N, C-alpha and C positions, 0 to 999 in steps of 0.2 A: 329477784322473783322469793314470793314465799315459801317457806318451807312446808312439806307436807304435814298434814294430823293423822293421815290414817293410818292406822297400825298395818304393820307387816302383814302379807300374806304367804302362807306355804305352799309350792305344787310341786304335784306328783309328777315327775318328767321320766317316765318310762323307767318307773320303780327306784327313782332317787328323788329325793326331796329337797326343793332348792327355795331359798328364803327371797323374796320379793320386797326389797324394803320401798316405803313412800310410793305405794302402788299408783296414787292418783297425783302424782307429779307429773305435770305438764311439760312433756320433753318439745311437743312441736306446736307452740302457740294457735300459729297460723291455721292449721288442722284441727286443733282442741286435742291432740293424740297423748296420752298418758303415758307413763312408763309400762304401766300393765297393758295397754293397748300395743305397744310395742313388744312385749314380751309374747303378747298371745300372738302377733305378725310371725314371730320366730318360731312359735310352736306351729302354728298353719302351713309352714312352709318346711319345718324341720329337716325332713327328709333330702331337701335339696342343699339347704344351708348346710346342715352337717357333712353332706357328700362334698360341698366344696371346699369344705375347711378339714376332713378328714386326716388324721395325723400329719397334718401339715404346721410347722413353725409359724405361727400366725402372730403378727403386730394388731393389738387391739388399739383402735381409735375410738378414745372415750370423749363425751359430750356430757359430762354428769350434771353440769346446770341445763341441759337441752340447746336446741336451736333456737335462740332469740336473735331480735334484731340486733347488729350489731357484735355479736359474739365471734369471736376469735380464735383459729386454732394457732396454740402455740409452737415455734419454730426452734431453730438452731439456734438462731440468730436473737428471738426474744422468747422469753418461757413464759411471759406474761400472760398469755392467751386465756380464754375459758375452757378450752379443750385440748388435749394432747396425745400423742403416740405413746403407747406402753408397748415399748419391747421385750421388756423382761417381766417374767410371771409376778404378779403383784403380790405384795406382802400379805401373808395371811390365806392365800388360796388353800382350798380343802384339799384334802389327802389324794384324792381321786382325778384333780387337775393334772393330767398328764405334762409333761415338757418335753422339749428337743432341744440339744446344744447347736447354737449355730455359730457361725464366726462373720463378724463385720470385715469390710475392705482393710479396716486398721489392723486388722490381726484379733483385736479383742474379742471375747464370745460373751455369750446371753444365753440364759434357759429361755426358751420363748414357749407360752402355752400352744400345744397341740392336741386340738379337741379329739376325743376320742368318743364322745356318747353325748348327745343334744342338751343332758343336763349342764355341761360344760358351756355351751352356748348361750343358755339362758341365765347361768351366774355371770357370764361376762356381762351379758345386756343389763343385767342388774346394776352392772359397776358402772354405767352409762354408754357401755360399747354401743356405737350405730354402726360402725363397717369395720370388717375383719379383712386383712389385709395377709392371705397367707402367701407363706413362698412356694414356687413350683419345685418343690422336692418332698419328700417324706421323712420321716425319722429315722429311717430304715436307711438310709444315703443322702445325708444333707448336701453333699456336694455334687449330684448329678440330678439335674430337672427331669423331670417325667411329664413337664407340660411345656410347650413354646407357646409363648404371650405374645400376642402382635396388638398393638396400640395404635388404631387410626386417631388421631388428635387434631383436631380441628384448630386451626389457627385464627388469629383475628381477621374478620371476614368472610368466615366460613361458619359453618354450623353441622348438626348431626345430617340433614339432608345431602351434604358434600361427602361427608366419611360414608353413607350408606349407596353412593354413587360410585365408589371407589369400590365398595364391599365386594360386587361380583367379580371384578376382575381379580381382585386378591384370592378370592376361591376359585377362579379358574386358572390362576398360577399355582395354587396349591394342588390341583388335582395332575397338571401337568407335571410335577416332582412326586405325584404318587401319594399326598397327603390330604387328609379332611380334616376339617374343623369345626368347630361351634361357635356362632356370633353370639353376642350380648350386648346391649346397652351400657353404657359405664354409668347410668346413672344421670350424667350429665350429658353433655353435647356430644362426647366421641363415642365409638364403636369398637368393642375387643370382640379379636378373634382368639380362642384358644384350641391349641393340635394336640392333642396326647401322645406323647412321644416315649421313646424307649429309653428307660434311665442309663444312658451308657455314655453321654458326653457331660462334658464339664461345663459350667457356667459360662467359660471363654468361647467354649465350641457353639453353644447355642445362642450365645450373643451375635455371635460370626455369622451363623444360620441367619439368623434375623434381618442381619445387615445385607447381604446378599437378597435376601427375599424382597425387601423393601427396596433395593437397589435396582432390580429388575422390574419392580411396581412400577418406579420413578422413572424408567426407561420407556415404558409402555404408557403412562399417562403424564409428562413432563408437566403441563399444565394445570395438573390437579394434585399431583403427589409432591413431597418433598423428602429429602435425607437429610437436609440441613440441621446441623446441631445447635447453631446460632439461630437465636429468633429473628435477628437482624436480617438474615439472609434466606427466610423461609417463605415470606408473601403469603397470599391469602389463599393457601393450599393446606392440604391433609399433612401432615408429619407422621410420618412411621416412626414412634419413638420406641426406638431398637435399645436403649438404656433401660428399657423395662425388663430386659432380660439379663442384666447385670447383677451380680450380686448385692442382696438386701436392697432391689428394688420391687416394690410389689404393687400389684394391682389388686381396686377390690375385689372380692370374692363375688360370684353369681349369688343373688339373694340378700346382698348387703344393703342397708338404707344407706342412703348418702344424707349428710348435712345441711340439707337447704329448707328453706320453709315448706317447701313441697312434698319432701319426704317420699322423693322418688327412691327407686329401688334398682339395681343394677341386674337386669332380666334377662334371662338365655330366650333365644329367640330360632325361629325355623328360618332358615335362609329365602323363605318365600315372604315373610313377613319384613324382612329387613326396609324394603323401600318404602313400605306404609305404614310403619310405626313411629311414633316420637315417644323421647325419653320421657315427657310428663303422661304418657299413657300407662305409666307403671310407677305404682306409689304401693305404700304401706295399705291402704285400704282395698286397691284394684288386685293386686298378684296374689293374694290366697285363693282368689277364687279360680284365675287364670290357672295356679298351679294344680288345683284340683282337677280341671280341665285337660290339661296338657301334660301334666306329670312332669319329672325332671328331663328338662332337655339337655342337662350338662350331665348326664349319666356317665357317659364316655369319659369324664375327666377323673371322674373317682379315684382316689388310689388304690391302685390294684385291680382296676378294671380292665377287661381284656382289650385288643385291638390296639395296643401300643403300636408307634410307626416310626419310619426311621429317618435321620436328619441327614444320611449320607448324600442325598442328592444336594441338598441345599449346601451341604460344606463342598460338595464339587463345583457348585455354581460359586462357590466363595473363593475357591482355588482360580479357577478360568479368570473370574474378575481381575484378580491378583497379576495373574501370570498376563492377560492379554490386555488389558486397561490399566494396570497401575495401581489398582483401587486395594488398597489396604484397610487397615483398621481406622476408625474414627474416635473421635474425642470419648473420654469417658465422663462421669458426673464428676463435680469441682469437687468432692469429698473424697474420690479416689486417689491412691496414692499414684503418682504416673506408672503406667500399663508397658511392658513390654510390646514393642511394635507401635506406639503410639503414636498419632500425629501432635504436632505442638499445640496444646489445650489454652490458646491464646483467640480473644476474640477479633475478629478480623479488622473491624474498625481499629482495634487498639495495636493492631500488631506494627511494628516496625518494618519500614519499607525502604529498601537501598536508598542511599543518598543520590538525587539527580545528577550525572555528570557536570563538573564545574566547565562553566564558558570557557573557550581558550582564550589565552592572554593575547591582547594586540601586538 
């Protein structure tokens, strides 16, 4: 892609000057969207996007070259991609960019960006950040989540419509245990439901509560929902990805842009909209007008907002599952150390099976 020749522009972002370099650089060729277009989007939904990130350690998903055909995201195994996740605060960050220190499963630590004002979000966008991945904690207590995040993840053979059919049952189940959540599109095929909770429980407990919720949903909808960690066992169902509540696993924030040719946006919904919308309804060009019309549907999830709820009913359900059905923990992601109470982390098709008994000797 050819470099931009347009001079940088300086924007006043609520009293803070933020420089936007190469403003005419095309980030989404299929839609003709430039870096400045993306920054203008961020400003248009600023209250919602900042609310989703406010005071939360946040991983930046940076696409400095834009989203073009063949562009790849770097992984742990292959760092040669065109885009990458940045977990540590970038070198040269302005002094007004606040950070929060978090610990990874390995025990290593990092200082991550913890946005405190909209200028920080615009600054990160100038660096090519499209998707923001905030932790479900705040810098006040990085060990205790204040959000329960439920990821309804369509497996091959299913799509958003299948997740939308599961969503009302999830809402009903949450109500039975005294919880309310807010749905949003993932920006892809999935559906997320975020629940504001009191920051009283650890990541392990929040993950355990999510497992209990998913297992009950699976019992009620066995043909539609699965809790199987191994892909070979899931089938064409909606997977409740309970490991999204594990430490250092994050979900795209509300109002984040997703790195696809359509420039879709992870968008909060009203429950009565879930069945009728489609992910492609919401993109960089359409969400600002919607935000103006409906406001921030994710306001209850903002750090410090009132109305935090208790996990006790779900933890009681988890205890009953273990006591009455022998359902304990489930496997953690592969980068985790072996966790207490975790079952063997072995793909079923590769597990060793006891040898068949030998035929008796005649």
